[in-house]
N, C-alpha and C positions, 0 to 999 in steps of 0.2 A: 504494500500500500504506500503510495507516494505521500510526501509531507503535506502537500496541498490538500489532498483528500482527507488526510487525518485531521488537519486543522479545521476543515469545513465541518467534519463530523463533530469535533469538539465544540465548535461554536453552536451548531444546531442543538447538541445535547444541553449546552448551557442555557440556551433560550427556552428550552422546554422544561427545564428543571423547575420544581415548585419549592417554595419556601414557606414555612409556617410563620405567619406574622408575629413579630414581637409587639406586645401591647405597650404602647407609649402614651404617657400623659405629659403635657406641657402646662405647667401652672405659672401664670404670670401674676405676681403679687405687687400691689401698689400701682401707682401711675405709670412708671416706666415699664414695668413688667406687662401691664395690660396693653400698653401701646404696642409692644412687640407681638403680643397675641393677635392684635388686629392685623399686623403685617403677615403673620403666619397663616391666618385664616384664608388669605387669598391664594395660598399655595396648594390647598387641597391635598395634604400629605396623607399617604396611605398608612392606615393603622395608627393614626395619631389623634388623640382627643385633646381639645384645647379648653383650659379652665382659667377664668379670670377671677381673682380674689382681691377685694378692695373694701375699704370702709366708705369710700366716696360713691354715693348712689348715682350721681349724674355720670361719672366716669364709667361705672359698670353698665348703666343703661345704654351707653354708646358702644359698648364692647360687642364685637362680632363673635365672641367665643361661643362654643356649643354648650359649655357649662359655666355657670356663674355662681359666685358665693359672696353675698354681702355680709360682712361681719361688723360687730360693734354698734348695732342699732341703738342699744340702750345706753351706750357710752357717748357716742358722737352724733347720733341721729342722722346718719347718712352723709356726714361731712368728712373731710380729710383729717389726718392726725397732726398736721403742721410740724412734722419732724420729731414727734414724741415717741421714741422707741420704747420707753417704759410702758406707755399706754398700749402700744402695738402688741407688745408681749402679753400684757394682761388680757387684751381682747382675744388674742389667739388661744391662750390657755383656757379662757372661759368658753371657747367654741370648739374644743377638741372633738366632741362627738360628730359635729357637722363636718369638720375637716377630715377626720378619719373615714367617715362614710364615703366621701367623694374620692378618696385616694385608693380605694379598694380595687384590686384586680389588675395591677400594672406591673410589667417587668422593669420598665425604665420610667423614672419620673424626673423631668427637668423642672427646676425651680428658677424662675427668672425674676430679677429684682434690681432696681437702681438703689444704691446705698447712699446714706445721708439723710433719708427720710424715715418717717415713722412706720409706714405700712411695709414697704419693701425690707427695711432694716430691722423692724421689730417683729412683724408677723412672719416674714420669709424664713428665718432660721427655725421657727417652730414648725412650719409646714415641712421643711426638709427633715427635721427630726422625726415627725410622724411618718413620713414616707419611708425612712430607714427602719422604723419599727416594723413596717410591713414587709421588710426584706426586699424592697425594690432597689434597683441600682439608682442612686440619687446623684444627678449631675446638676449642680447649681451654676448658673451663668449670671454673674453680677457685674455691674458697672460702677466705677468709682467716680465721684463728682470732679469737676474742674477745680484745680487748686485756687483759682480766682474766686470760687464760691466761699472761701474762708476756711481758716484752720479748724474752727469748731465743727463745721459740717464734715470735713475730712476725718476728724478724729471720731465722730459718731459713726461714719462709714467704716472706719477700721475696726471699731468694736463689733459692728454687725458682721464684718468680714471674718473675724476670728470665730464667731459663732457658726457661720456657714461652714468654715473649715471643720469644726467639731461635729457637725450634724450632716455632712454630705460625704459621699464617696470621693467625689472630685469637684473642685471649684475652678471654673474657668473665669479668670479675672480680666476685665477690659477697662482700660483707663480712658476716660473722656479726653484727657489732655493729649492723648496720642493723635486725636483728630487735628490738633494744631500743627502737627508735623506732616500729616498726610493730606489734609484738605484745608489749609489755613484760611483761604479766601472764600470758602463756600458759605452761603448764607446759613445762619444758625439752624433753622428748621431742617434744611437739607442735610446738614452735618449730622444731626441727631437721627435722621432717617437712615444714614449710612450705618450707624451703630445698630439700629433696628434690623436692617437687612443683613448685617454681619451675623447677629445672633440667630436670625431666622435661617441663614445659610448653614450655620453650624448644625442646627437641629435637623434641617432638611437632609444634609449629607449623612448624618448618623442614621436617621430613620430610613433613608433610601439604601444605605449600605447594608442594613440588616433586614430590610423588608422587600427590596426589589431584586429580581434576578440580575446577576452581574457576571462579568467575565471572571473576576476574582472576587469572591464573596466574603464579607465579614459577618460572622454570625454573632448571636448574643453572647455566646461563651467567649469569643475573642474580645468583645467589648468589655465584658466583665473582668477578664484577666488583666486588661490594661488599666481600667478605670476604677476597679473596686477600692484600691487604696491610692488613688491618683493624686491626692493632695492638691497643691497649687498647680494649676495647669494653664497653658496659654495656647492660643490658636493663631495660625498664620494662614493667609490666603493669597493665592497668586493665579494669574491667568496669562497665557501666552501661546506661542507656537511650538510645535514639536521639533522644529528644526533649530531652535535656539534654547535648548534646555539649560545651559549654564546661566544665561540671562534670566530665564524663568525662575530658576531656583534662587538666584541672588535677589530678585525682586520679592519673591515669597518670604524669604528670611528677613527682609527689611520691613515687611508689613506686619510688625508685631504690635499688639495692643496692650502689652504689659512689660515692664522693665525686668526681664528675666534672661538668663543664659540657657537657651534651649539645649545646648550640648550636655547640660547636667541632668537632663530628663532620664528617667528610668523606663519610659515607655513612649512610643510614638504611634499614633493612629493616622495613617495617610490615606486620604480618599482622593482618587483621581477619576475625573470624568473627561472623556475625550472622544474624538471621532474614531473611525476604523483604521487609522493609519499609524498608530503608535506601535512601534516594534518592541520586541522583548528586550533588546539591548538599550533602547531609549528608556523603557520603564526602569531597568536596572540602574542606569546612570542617574535617573531622576531621584530614585529612592536613596541611592548611595550618597549623592550630593546633599540631599535634605538631612540625612542622619549622620553626616560626617562629623566626627568629634565625639559622638555619643559612645558610651561604654559598650564593649562587645557583648556583654551579657544583658543589655537592655532589651526590652520586649518591643518588637516592631510588627505592626499589622498593616497590610496594604489592601485596599479595596479598589477595584477598577470597574467602572461601568462605561459601556459604549453607547454614545448617542450619535447617530449617523449625521445629524445636521451640524455637529460641531466640526466636521471635516478634520482639519489639521490643528484645531485649537485644543488646548489642555487647560483644565481648571483643577487647582489643587487646594484642598483644605487639610491642613496638618495640625493635629492636636498633640502637644508634648506634655506629658504628665510628670508630676513630682519635680518641677523645675526649681532652680535656685533664684530667689529674688535678688536683684542687683541694687535696689535702692537702699536708702538709709533705714535704720530700725524704725518701725512704726511707733509713733507716740500716741498714747491714748489717755494721757494724764488728766484731761479735762472731763473725761466721761467715766462714770462709775461702772466697773465691771459687774457690780451687784445687780445692775439692771437686768442682767440675763441669768442671775444665779439659779433660777428655776429650770433652766434648760440644761439637761445632762447629755453628754455625748453618747451616741449609740453606735456600736460596731457589730454589724451582722457577720 
């Protein structure tokens, strides 16, 4: 049998293979999280349920999520929390039966939140904890405020971030300040939309990788192996042509949204979407360049999906887990840790 015939049979077998859907819930908490849910709803992702959680009644009414949960009615009567993370925690803890009921039955739960506010930063960690109690794989994706928003807000955000670390398997951290390097002259509304679309793309790539037939498939066990103890994680995104892989990889590694050293990662999840022209040697070069400098024993998983209309284009979403933060030590002196003393870490 010739190589061409063997390849054609392999491709035909891949396209006919069936996969059992991994059950995925995306929970957007607070204003920023709910905004991202609205972006996600337009993508019609396979096997993904969308949940919006907020204390703000008007924001929730505008949400396009398939599931909605209004919390804190007797505390704030449908209003926002104005950055009060203590109250956010109290509201979440008084609503555990409602939260637990809506989290039932999922393999993966994403928790999305903007930090520095009361709902995302106060309610979000409690939602993550309850999700881990159910033995779901919990991937939290959080955004840090612009430093120009003030030291107090950044310190509140960092307290919330530490709690997300305690209560999630993996926390993908995105810094709004990185937008100043990537799109400094873009209007503010469009700049925030870029962050929404980035978060949406992370979720779409993970859900597609585990739920859509692919040339090289990533299953739930692969995802669990890398992300179960993923700690601080970062994502990088790139798009280019298959005939310029060095440039594509260089651009991808420059597009980082958190100040970390990706070579310190103990795991890498690389999802490649491309047309039918990517060769085996091209794929190998791409992955080797992306993971160059990482420890030989680090876990690496690659998923490749072919989309005919991309022709010679390549899209890369790379998630690096357990990375080393390169910034200065986080200061949380202005915020009392006791605000979250009732939230205990859960390790499935």
